[in-house]
C-alpha positions as CSV (number, residue, x, y, z in Angstrom):
1,M,34.0,4.7,-22.3
2,K,31.9,2.8,-24.7
3,T,30.8,3.5,-27.9
4,K,27.6,4.3,-29.2
5,A,27.0,1.2,-31.4
6,S,28.3,-1.1,-28.2
7,K,25.7,0.8,-25.8
8,Y,22.6,0.4,-28.5
9,L,23.8,-3.1,-29.4
10,E,23.4,-3.7,-25.2
11,I,20.0,-2.2,-25.1
12,V,18.9,-4.3,-27.9
13,I,19.9,-7.3,-26.1
14,E,18.6,-6.3,-22.8
15,S,15.2,-5.7,-24.3
16,I,15.3,-9.0,-26.4
17,N,16.3,-10.7,-23.0
18,Y,13.2,-9.2,-21.2
19,I,10.6,-10.3,-24.0
20,I,11.7,-13.8,-24.2
21,I,11.8,-14.3,-20.2
22,S,8.6,-12.3,-19.8
23,Y,6.8,-14.2,-22.6
24,A,8.2,-17.6,-21.0
25,L,6.9,-16.4,-17.2
26,S,3.6,-15.5,-18.8
27,N,3.1,-19.0,-20.3
28,M,4.2,-20.5,-17.1
29,A,1.6,-18.3,-14.9
30,M,-1.1,-19.1,-17.4
31,L,-0.3,-22.7,-16.9
32,F,-0.5,-22.6,-13.2
33,Q,-3.5,-19.9,-12.9
34,S,-5.4,-22.4,-10.7
35,N,-2.2,-23.6,-8.5
36,P,-0.6,-21.3,-6.2
37,L,2.3,-21.3,-8.2
38,F,0.9,-19.0,-9.8
39,I,2.1,-16.4,-7.4
40,L,5.9,-17.3,-7.8
41,F,5.7,-16.8,-11.5
42,F,3.7,-13.8,-11.3
43,A,6.0,-12.1,-8.8
44,S,8.8,-13.3,-11.0
45,E,7.5,-10.8,-13.8
46,I,7.3,-8.3,-11.7
47,W,10.8,-8.6,-10.5
48,V,12.0,-8.9,-14.6
49,I,10.4,-5.6,-15.1
50,G,11.5,-3.6,-12.2
51,N,15.1,-5.1,-13.2
52,Y,14.6,-4.4,-16.7
53,W,13.8,-0.9,-15.9
54,R,16.9,-0.4,-13.5
55,K,19.5,-1.7,-16.5
56,V,17.9,0.5,-19.3
57,C,17.8,3.6,-16.6
58,D,21.5,2.9,-15.7
59,M,22.5,2.7,-19.4
60,V,20.5,5.5,-20.8
61,K,20.6,7.9,-18.0
62,N,17.1,9.1,-18.9
63,K,14.0,7.9,-16.9
64,I,11.8,9.2,-19.3
65,L,13.5,7.1,-22.1
66,A,13.9,4.0,-20.0
67,V,9.9,4.3,-19.5
68,V,9.3,4.6,-22.9
69,L,11.4,1.4,-23.7
70,L,10.0,-0.7,-21.4
71,I,6.5,0.3,-22.6
72,I,7.7,-0.3,-26.1
73,C,8.7,-4.2,-24.7
74,F,5.8,-4.7,-22.8
75,A,3.6,-3.7,-25.7
76,I,5.9,-6.2,-27.6
77,H,5.4,-9.1,-25.2
78,I,1.9,-8.6,-24.7
79,G,1.4,-8.8,-28.6
80,I,3.8,-11.9,-28.9
81,V,0.9,-13.5,-26.3
82,Y,-1.8,-12.4,-27.8
83,F,-1.1,-13.1,-31.4
84,I,1.3,-15.8,-31.1
85,G,-0.6,-17.6,-28.1
86,R,0.4,-19.2,-25.1
87,V,2.0,-22.4,-24.8
88,V,-0.4,-25.1,-24.4
89,G,0.1,-28.2,-22.0
90,T,-0.1,-30.1,-18.9
91,V,2.3,-30.5,-15.9
92,V,3.7,-33.8,-15.7
93,P,5.0,-35.0,-12.4
94,F,8.4,-36.9,-11.9
95,K,8.1,-40.6,-11.4
């Protein structure tokens, strides 16, 4: 049986992982917003949200708490995109 500390640590690590991956996928989706690849990155973001919710729901055994954690992490992700900004760049083809 896991201790409470290791359970909380696992939730924190999953949350940080979710925020970082969502930020990266958001940047890629914004970079490709006029390209058909946008659909791929947007769908990946939706998949990551569902995957995070499922993992947290399994860990905490409470759907309401899992939704609250998802909303908090999503708000942090949107805050990072808004206040820190997106990565600006261009796609460079391989030579």
